[in-house]
Every structure is written in C-alpha cells, then in structure tokens.
N, CA, C and O atoms as a MOPAC input file, in Angstrom:
PM7 MOZYME 1SCF
protein

 N    149.11800 1    74.62100 1    35.98700 1
 C    148.25400 1    76.08300 1    35.74000 1
 C    146.71500 1    75.33600 1    36.58200 1
 O    146.28200 1    74.18600 1    36.64600 1
 N    146.28200 1    76.55500 1    37.08300 1
 C    145.00300 1    76.60800 1    37.57700 1
 C    144.04300 1    77.42000 1    36.99100 1
 O    144.12400 1    78.62500 1    36.75500 1
 N    142.99000 1    76.54100 1    36.74500 1
 C    141.41500 1    77.56000 1    35.55400 1
 C    140.49700 1    77.07700 1    36.81900 1
 O    140.35800 1    75.97200 1    37.34400 1
 N    139.92500 1    78.36800 1    37.09300 1
 C    138.53100 1    78.72700 1    37.80700 1
 C    137.90800 1    79.32400 1    36.84400 1
 O    138.22100 1    80.09900 1    35.94000 1
 N    136.74900 1    78.70100 1    37.29400 1
 C    135.64700 1    79.62700 1    36.61800 1
 C    134.24200 1    79.89000 1    37.79500 1
 O    133.41300 1    79.09600 1    38.24000 1
 N    134.40800 1    81.07800 1    37.97600 1
 C    133.41800 1    82.06000 1    38.96800 1
 C    132.04800 1    82.16500 1    38.37400 1
 O    132.03200 1    82.72300 1    37.27600 1
 N    130.85400 1    81.74600 1    38.85500 1
 C    129.41200 1    82.20800 1    39.00400 1
 C    129.26400 1    82.09200 1    40.29100 1
 O    130.06800 1    82.36300 1    41.18400 1
 N    128.01800 1    81.60200 1    40.36400 1
 C    128.04100 1    80.83200 1    42.05500 1
 C    128.47700 1    80.18600 1    42.49300 1
 O    128.17400 1    79.73200 1    43.59700 1
 N    129.62900 1    79.78400 1    41.61700 1
 C    129.93700 1    78.11400 1    42.01200 1
 C    130.84300 1    78.33500 1    41.03600 1
 O    130.71700 1    79.05600 1    40.04600 1
 N    132.02100 1    77.48900 1    41.46100 1
 C    133.33900 1    77.01700 1    41.18300 1
 C    133.79300 1    75.95600 1    40.47200 1
 O    133.21400 1    75.01400 1    41.01200 1
 N    134.44400 1    75.52600 1    39.62600 1
 C    134.94400 1    74.45800 1    39.28300 1
 C    136.30200 1    74.50100 1    39.33100 1
 O    136.74800 1    75.31300 1    38.52000 1
 N    137.01300 1    74.01800 1    39.88100 1
 C    138.41600 1    73.80600 1    40.07300 1
 C    139.18700 1    72.83100 1    38.90200 1
 O    139.77100 1    71.81500 1    39.28000 1
 N    139.15300 1    73.21000 1    37.43200 1
 C    139.47100 1    72.03900 1    36.31700 1
 C    140.60400 1    71.70300 1    36.44100 1
 O    140.68400 1    70.51200 1    36.13900 1
 N    142.00000 1    72.30200 1    36.86300 1
 C    143.05100 1    71.45900 1    37.22800 1
 C    143.12200 1    71.12100 1    38.50400 1
 O    142.43600 1    71.79500 1    39.27200 1
 N    144.15700 1    69.73600 1    39.21500 1
 C    144.20200 1    69.90100 1    40.17100 1
 C    144.83500 1    70.83100 1    40.97900 1
 O    145.60700 1    71.38700 1    40.19900 1
 N    144.91700 1    71.12100 1    41.60500 1
 C    145.48000 1    72.60500 1    42.11100 1
 C    146.15200 1    71.91500 1    43.71400 1
 O    147.29700 1    72.28800 1    43.97000 1
 N    145.66400 1    71.21600 1    44.46600 1
 C    146.76300 1    70.84900 1    45.62100 1
 C    145.90200 1    69.80500 1    45.58700 1
 O    144.82400 1    69.67300 1    45.00700 1
 N    146.90100 1    68.64100 1    46.71000 1
 C    145.98700 1    67.66300 1    47.25800 1
 C    145.13000 1    67.79500 1    48.59100 1
 O    144.28700 1    66.98600 1    48.97800 1
 N    145.38900 1    68.59600 1    49.01400 1
 C    144.95500 1    68.92900 1    50.13400 1
 C    143.37600 1    69.35100 1    50.10700 1
 O    142.49100 1    69.15700 1    50.94000 1
 N    143.35700 1    69.97900 1    48.88300 1
 C    141.36700 1    70.68600 1    48.31500 1
 C    140.91000 1    69.23900 1    48.55900 1
 O    141.64500 1    68.25100 1    48.53100 1
 N    139.47300 1    69.25900 1    48.82400 1
 C    138.82100 1    68.04600 1    48.51400 1
 C    137.92000 1    68.25300 1    47.17000 1
 O    137.83400 1    69.03900 1    46.22700 1
 N    137.34500 1    67.15000 1    47.62500 1
 C    136.35800 1    66.90800 1    45.85700 1
 C    135.95400 1    68.47500 1    45.80700 1
 O    136.51300 1    69.33600 1    45.12800 1
 N    134.73300 1    68.66500 1    46.77700 1
 C    133.90400 1    69.47800 1    46.86600 1
 C    134.20900 1    70.46000 1    48.20200 1
 O    134.85800 1    70.23400 1    49.22300 1
 N    133.60200 1    71.42500 1    47.83900 1
 C    133.83500 1    72.48400 1    49.03100 1
 C    133.04300 1    73.68400 1    49.24600 1
 O    133.32500 1    74.59700 1    48.47000 1
 N    132.25000 1    73.89300 1    49.97900 1
 C    131.37900 1    75.25300 1    50.07300 1
 C    132.48400 1    76.24600 1    50.74100 1
 O    133.37300 1    75.83500 1    51.48600 1
 N    132.37200 1    77.10700 1    50.50800 1
 C    133.37900 1    78.66400 1    50.70600 1
 C    132.75900 1    79.13600 1    51.82400 1
 O    131.59800 1    78.84500 1    52.11200 1
 N    133.43000 1    79.81300 1    52.44000 1
 C    132.82100 1    80.73300 1    53.46500 1
 C    131.79300 1    81.83800 1    52.80300 1
 O    130.79100 1    82.04500 1    53.48700 1
 N    131.88700 1    82.50300 1    51.69200 1
 C    131.06500 1    83.66200 1    50.97100 1
 C    130.08900 1    82.60600 1    50.17600 1
 O    129.46300 1    82.94600 1    49.17200 1
 N    130.03300 1    81.35800 1    50.71000 1
 C    128.59700 1    80.50500 1    50.10200 1
 C    128.70700 1    80.04600 1    48.51900 1
 O    127.74700 1    79.47300 1    48.00500 1
 N    130.08400 1    80.35600 1    47.65100 1
 C    130.71300 1    79.81800 1    46.53100 1
 C    130.67300 1    78.51100 1    46.90400 1
 O    130.78300 1    78.30200 1    48.11200 1
 N    130.51700 1    77.38900 1    46.03400 1
 C    131.19500 1    76.30700 1    45.72900 1
 C    131.97100 1    75.30700 1    44.79400 1
 O    131.70600 1    75.08600 1    43.61200 1
 N    132.98300 1    74.74000 1    45.54500 1
 C    133.84800 1    74.33300 1    44.76700 1
 C    133.95000 1    72.67300 1    44.34400 1
 O    134.01800 1    71.82500 1    45.23300 1
 N    133.95100 1    72.38200 1    43.21200 1
 C    134.38800 1    70.81100 1    42.69100 1
 C    135.77800 1    70.61800 1    41.85200 1
 O    135.99300 1    71.10200 1    40.74100 1
 N    136.36300 1    70.09000 1    42.34800 1
 C    137.09100 1    69.82500 1    41.88600 1
 C    137.15600 1    68.90500 1    40.63000 1
 O    136.78200 1    67.78400 1    40.97400 1
 N    137.45600 1    68.93600 1    39.42200 1
 C    137.46200 1    68.28700 1    38.38800 1
 C    138.62100 1    67.52900 1    37.20400 1
 O    138.55800 1    66.88100 1    36.15900 1
 N    139.66800 1    68.08600 1    38.13200 1
 C    141.22800 1    68.27500 1    37.05100 1
 C    141.34400 1    66.66600 1    36.76400 1
 O    141.56300 1    66.24700 1    35.62700 1
 N    141.15900 1    65.70800 1    38.01500 1
 C    141.50700 1    64.37400 1    38.06700 1
 C    140.44700 1    63.40400 1    37.49400 1
 O    140.55000 1    62.17800 1    37.54100 1
 N    139.40400 1    64.10000 1    36.94000 1
 C    138.50000 1    63.04000 1    36.11500 1
 C    138.77700 1    63.42200 1    34.75600 1
 O    139.47000 1    64.37200 1    34.39400 1
 N    138.04700 1    62.42400 1    33.89700 1
 C    137.98400 1    62.38300 1    33.04300 1
 C    136.48600 1    61.79900 1    32.26900 1
 O    136.07000 1    60.70000 1    31.90200 1
 N    135.94600 1    63.28600 1    32.26400 1
 C    134.69600 1    63.15900 1    32.42500 1
 C    134.09500 1    62.61600 1    30.82800 1
 O    132.91200 1    62.86000 1    30.59400 1
 N    134.67500 1    62.10400 1    30.07200 1
 C    134.08600 1    61.83300 1    28.98700 1
 C    133.96300 1    60.45300 1    28.97900 1
 O    133.46800 1    59.87300 1    28.01300 1
 N    134.38300 1    59.84600 1    30.00500 1
 C    133.94800 1    58.35700 1    30.31300 1
 C    132.54500 1    58.19200 1    30.96300 1
 O    131.78200 1    59.15700 1    30.98200 1
 N    132.26400 1    57.25600 1    31.38100 1
 C    131.00300 1    56.68400 1    31.77000 1
 C    131.55900 1    56.84800 1    33.65800 1
 O    130.80800 1    57.51100 1    34.37300 1
 N    132.62600 1    56.32800 1    34.19800 1
 C    133.04200 1    56.51200 1    35.12900 1
 C    133.63900 1    57.66900 1    35.34500 1
 O    134.02600 1    57.82200 1    36.50400 1
 N    133.81900 1    58.44700 1    34.68100 1
 C    134.62300 1    59.94000 1    35.14000 1
 C    133.35900 1    60.87200 1    35.02900 1
 O    133.54200 1    62.05400 1    35.32100 1
 N    132.00800 1    60.45000 1    34.61400 1
 C    130.96700 1    61.22500 1    34.52400 1
 C    129.75200 1    61.47400 1    35.71200 1
 O    129.01700 1    62.42200 1    35.98600 1
 N    130.02300 1    59.61100 1    36.45500 1
 C    129.43200 1    59.19400 1    37.43000 1
 C    129.89600 1    59.92800 1    38.77600 1
 O    129.22300 1    60.43900 1    39.67100 1
 N    131.92800 1    59.74300 1    38.52900 1
 C    132.24100 1    60.69700 1    40.00200 1
 C    132.29800 1    62.06000 1    39.89100 1
 O    132.62700 1    62.74400 1    40.86000 1
 N    131.94400 1    62.67200 1    38.54300 1
 C    131.56800 1    64.01100 1    38.65500 1
 C    129.96600 1    64.13800 1    39.13000 1
 O    129.51900 1    65.08300 1    39.78000 1
 N    129.38400 1    63.25700 1    38.77500 1
 C    127.79700 1    62.95000 1    39.56300 1
 C    127.97900 1    63.26300 1    40.91300 1
 O    127.23100 1    64.14000 1    41.34600 1
 N    128.93600 1    62.67300 1    41.83700 1
 C    128.84900 1    62.02400 1    43.11700 1
 C    129.56600 1    63.38100 1    43.52900 1
 O    128.97600 1    64.01900 1    44.40000 1
 N    130.66000 1    63.88000 1    43.07400 1
 C    131.06300 1    65.55000 1    43.55700 1
 C    130.07800 1    66.10500 1    43.62300 1
 O    129.60800 1    66.09200 1    44.76000 1
 N    129.41200 1    66.70400 1    42.77700 1
 C    128.12400 1    67.34400 1    42.15600 1
 C    127.06400 1    67.30500 1    43.25200 1
 O    126.54200 1    68.34800 1    43.64400 1
 N    126.80900 1    66.36000 1    43.64600 1
 C    125.54100 1    65.94600 1    44.60000 1
 C    126.14800 1    65.96900 1    46.19100 1
 O    125.36800 1    66.20200 1    47.11500 1
 N    127.57900 1    65.71400 1    46.44800 1
 C    127.76900 1    66.03700 1    47.45000 1
 C    127.91400 1    67.34700 1    47.68800 1
 O    127.30300 1    67.87100 1    48.62000 1
 N    128.68200 1    68.00300 1    46.93500 1
 C    128.69600 1    69.23800 1    47.11300 1
 C    126.97100 1    69.93200 1    47.49300 1
 O    126.57100 1    70.42100 1    48.54900 1
 N    126.33800 1    69.75600 1    46.36300 1
 C    125.20700 1    70.59200 1    46.65200 1
 C    124.02700 1    69.88800 1    48.16800 1
 O    123.00500 1    70.45900 1    48.54900 1
 N    124.55300 1    68.65100 1    48.71800 1
 C    123.89100 1    68.75100 1    50.09500 1
 C    124.68400 1    69.22200 1    51.31100 1
 O    124.30900 1    69.14700 1    52.48100 1
 N    126.16900 1    69.86400 1    50.72900 1
 C    126.74100 1    70.52000 1    51.94100 1
 C    126.41300 1    72.10800 1    51.62200 1
 O    126.52200 1    72.94900 1    52.51400 1
 N    126.01600 1    72.44400 1    50.32300 1
 C    125.52400 1    73.77300 1    50.19600 1
 C    124.36900 1    73.80300 1    51.02500 1
 O    124.43600 1    74.23500 1    52.17600 1
 N    123.17400 1    73.31900 1    50.46000 1
 C    121.97500 1    73.18300 1    51.35700 1
 C    121.49000 1    72.34100 1    52.24300 1
 O    120.49300 1    71.61900 1    52.25900 1
 N    122.46600 1    72.57300 1    53.07700 1
 C    122.30200 1    71.72900 1    54.05400 1
 C    121.66300 1    72.79300 1    55.47400 1
 O    122.11700 1    73.84300 1    55.93000 1
 N    120.54300 1    72.04200 1    55.84100 1
 C    119.64200 1    73.08000 1    56.81200 1
 C    118.26700 1    73.20600 1    56.56200 1
 O    117.33500 1    73.40800 1    57.34000 1
 N    118.30900 1    72.98900 1    54.84400 1
 C    117.00600 1    73.44500 1    54.82500 1
 C    115.87900 1    72.70000 1    54.66000 1
 O    115.87800 1    71.65400 1    55.30900 1
 N    114.50200 1    73.01200 1    53.70000 1
 C    113.60200 1    71.76700 1    54.36100 1
 C    112.81600 1    71.96300 1    52.97800 1
 O    112.48500 1    72.91700 1    52.27400 1
 N    112.65700 1    70.22900 1    52.94300 1
 C    111.83200 1    70.05200 1    52.02100 1
 C    111.88000 1    70.33300 1    50.58200 1
 O    112.95800 1    70.18900 1    50.00600 1
 N    110.68200 1    70.77700 1    49.83100 1
 C    111.23700 1    71.96600 1    48.55600 1
 C    112.33900 1    72.78500 1    48.48600 1
 O    113.15700 1    72.84600 1    47.56700 1
 N    112.31000 1    73.45800 1    49.59400 1
 C    113.64000 1    74.52200 1    49.41100 1
 C    114.74100 1    73.72100 1    49.64200 1
 O    115.78100 1    74.36900 1    49.52100 1
 N    114.91500 1    72.54300 1    49.93200 1
 C    116.18500 1    71.49800 1    49.87900 1
 C    116.07800 1    70.92200 1    48.33100 1
 O    116.97900 1    70.24400 1    47.83800 1
 N    115.27000 1    71.15700 1    47.86200 1
 C    115.62000 1    70.41900 1    46.57300 1
 C    115.63500 1    71.31200 1    45.50400 1
 O    116.42400 1    71.27000 1    44.56100 1
 N    114.53300 1    72.31000 1    45.71600 1
 C    115.33500 1    73.79500 1    44.83800 1
 C    116.86600 1    73.70600 1    44.90900 1
 O    117.57100 1    73.35300 1    43.96400 1
 N    117.36200 1    74.10300 1    46.27300 1
 C    118.75400 1    74.69100 1    46.06900 1
 C    119.65700 1    73.47900 1    45.60200 1
 O    120.79800 1    73.78600 1    45.25800 1
 N    119.26400 1    72.00800 1    45.53700 1
 C    120.51800 1    71.24800 1    45.36700 1
 C    119.90600 1    71.46100 1    43.77900 1
 O    120.77900 1    71.26000 1    42.93500 1
 N    118.93900 1    71.72700 1    43.37400 1
 C    118.73200 1    71.46700 1    41.55400 1
 C    119.59700 1    72.98200 1    40.98900 1
 O    120.03800 1    72.86600 1    39.84600 1
 N    119.82000 1    74.11100 1    41.55500 1
 C    120.37000 1    75.51600 1    41.19900 1
 C    121.87300 1    75.05300 1    41.56000 1
 O    122.69800 1    75.35600 1    40.69900 1
 N    122.39800 1    74.32500 1    42.76400 1
 C    123.69800 1    73.89900 1    42.63100 1
 C    123.81900 1    73.72300 1    41.68400 1
 O    124.00200 1    74.63000 1    40.87200 1
 N    123.75600 1    72.15100 1    41.29500 1
 C    123.78200 1    71.84300 1    40.23000 1
 C    123.71100 1    72.07600 1    38.77200 1
 O    124.41300 1    71.58000 1    37.89100 1
 N    122.64200 1    73.00300 1    38.66400 1
 C    122.60700 1    73.68500 1    37.71300 1
 C    123.75200 1    74.65300 1    37.35100 1
 O    124.09100 1    74.97100 1    36.21100 1
 N    124.21300 1    75.00900 1    38.35200 1
 C    125.01700 1    76.00100 1    38.11300 1
 C    126.24600 1    75.80300 1    38.08800 1
 O    127.15000 1    76.59000 1    37.80800 1
 N    126.30100 1    74.31300 1    38.50400 1
 C    127.92200 1    74.08600 1    38.08000 1
 C    128.18100 1    73.35800 1    37.14200 1
 O    129.37500 1    73.27100 1    36.85600 1
 N    127.15500 1    72.54300 1    36.29000 1
 C    127.02100 1    72.06100 1    35.27900 1
 C    127.03300 1    73.75100 1    34.07900 1
 O    127.62400 1    73.73300 1    32.99900 1
 N    126.62700 1    74.43000 1    34.35500 1
 C    126.55200 1    75.83400 1    33.75600 1
 C    128.29700 1    76.17800 1    33.77000 1
 O    128.95600 1    76.44500 1    32.76500 1
 N    128.74000 1    76.10500 1    34.95800 1
 C    130.12800 1    76.65400 1    34.95700 1
 C    131.17200 1    75.74300 1    34.14900 1
 O    131.99700 1    76.46900 1    33.59400 1
 N    131.40100 1    74.33900 1    33.90200 1
 C    131.83900 1    73.75800 1    32.83400 1
 C    131.87100 1    74.19100 1    31.08400 1
 O    130.91500 1    74.25100 1    30.31100 1
 N    133.37100 1    74.45900 1    30.80900 1
 C    133.46700 1    74.53500 1    29.93600 1
 C    132.39300 1    73.85800 1    28.65300 1
 O    131.68200 1    72.86700 1    28.82200 1
 N    132.47800 1    74.57200 1    27.51200 1
 C    131.18200 1    73.74400 1    26.89900 1
 C    131.91500 1    72.84400 1    26.60400 1
 O    131.31400 1    71.85600 1    27.02600 1
 N    133.04800 1    72.42700 1    26.04500 1
 C    133.73200 1    70.92200 1    25.40900 1
 C    133.57300 1    69.99700 1    26.50000 1
 O    133.16500 1    68.88200 1    26.17600 1
 N    133.82200 1    70.22500 1    27.83000 1
 C    133.90000 1    69.65400 1    28.67300 1
 C    132.67200 1    69.01300 1    28.73600 1
 O    132.67300 1    67.80000 1    28.52500 1
 N    131.51300 1    69.63000 1    29.00700 1
 C    129.64800 1    69.63600 1    29.05400 1
 C    129.47400 1    68.54600 1    28.29700 1
 O    128.90600 1    67.51400 1    28.65500 1
 N    130.28100 1    68.91100 1    26.55800 1
 C    129.52700 1    67.77900 1    25.98300 1
 C    130.22500 1    66.57800 1    26.47600 1
 O    129.62600 1    65.85800 1    27.27500 1
 N    131.05600 1    66.36600 1    26.21300 1
 C    131.97600 1    65.23500 1    26.65700 1
 C    131.14800 1    64.53400 1    27.70300 1
 O    130.73900 1    63.38500 1    27.53400 1
 N    130.88800 1    65.30200 1    28.87600 1
 C    130.24300 1    64.53800 1    30.22800 1
 C    128.83800 1    64.23200 1    29.23100 1
 O    128.61400 1    63.03300 1    29.06100 1
 N    127.89900 1    65.17800 1    28.57600 1
 C    126.60800 1    64.33500 1    27.85300 1
 C    127.19100 1    63.30300 1    26.95500 1
 O    126.28200 1    62.52700 1    26.66000 1
 N    128.12400 1    63.01200 1    26.48400 1
 C    128.35500 1    61.76600 1    25.78700 1
 C    128.62800 1    60.42400 1    26.60400 1
 O    128.49100 1    59.28700 1    26.15200 1
 N    128.98900 1    60.72500 1    27.73300 1
 C    129.19200 1    59.88300 1    28.34000 1
 C    128.01800 1    59.81900 1    28.94100 1
 O    127.60500 1    58.81800 1    28.35500 1
 N    127.15100 1    60.11500 1    29.66400 1
 C    126.10300 1    60.42200 1    30.00900 1
 C    124.86400 1    59.88100 1    28.97200 1
 O    123.74300 1    59.50200 1    29.31000 1
 N    125.31800 1    59.95300 1    27.87400 1
 C    123.97700 1    59.14200 1    26.71800 1
 C    122.82400 1    60.53100 1    26.53900 1
 O    121.61300 1    60.55700 1    26.31800 1
 N    123.43400 1    61.17500 1    26.66600 1
 C    122.40000 1    62.48100 1    26.72500 1
 C    122.57000 1    62.71800 1    25.51400 1
 O    123.67900 1    62.50200 1    25.02600 1
 N    121.28300 1    63.33100 1    24.55000 1
 C    121.28600 1    64.17900 1    23.28000 1
 C    121.32700 1    65.38500 1    23.51800 1
 O    121.67200 1    65.96700 1    22.48900 1
 N    121.11700 1    66.23500 1    24.52900 1
 C    121.38100 1    67.98200 1    24.63400 1
 C    122.34500 1    68.15400 1    25.03100 1
 O    122.94800 1    67.16600 1    25.45100 1
 N    122.84300 1    69.17500 1    25.09000 1
 C    123.55800 1    69.36200 1    26.37100 1
 C    123.35700 1    70.73500 1    26.77500 1
 O    123.85600 1    71.15000 1    27.82200 1

C-alpha cells in the first residue's frame, strides 16, 4: 500500500519501488522523500530522515544565492516535516530528544 501526503512536498510513507531514490525533486517542483524504510522513532532512523530531507532541500534549492538558499532549504525542511503524520512527527521528536513537536 502506498501512502502519499501532498502539500508543496510529498513524503512517501510506504516503500513503493526500489527504483525510487530516497529523495527526488519532481518536474512540477514538488519534493519527494521516501520514509517507509525508516524507523524514525530511533536515533539512527531520525538521523537518516534528516539526511534525506537535507539532500532533498539542497536539490530543490540549487541555483539560489546566500540567504535565498538558506530560506528555501528551511522552507522545504519545514514543509516536509509538516507533511509527516502527527504520530510519525512525535516519534521523530522523541528520537531527536525534542520537547516539542
């Protein structure tokens, strides 16, 4: 089963195909990050999610300059984290040692 959550970004919650990269920028500008193979309730899984999101943000924001790139990457990261289901965000926050979700 494939679960997609669409805002300005997509997070693929289920492993849909081994051919899909961990993160992809779509032709229409949406960003996809595959998370179905991660247990983000663990430190290692949360760190892997961070790396995938960072890679996706770098790809999506390539070509900008200075502060523009920083803002773009922050927006992509925030949108991707907001697209996570609440329970998964809570798991991630606990794994990262955060007090707030």
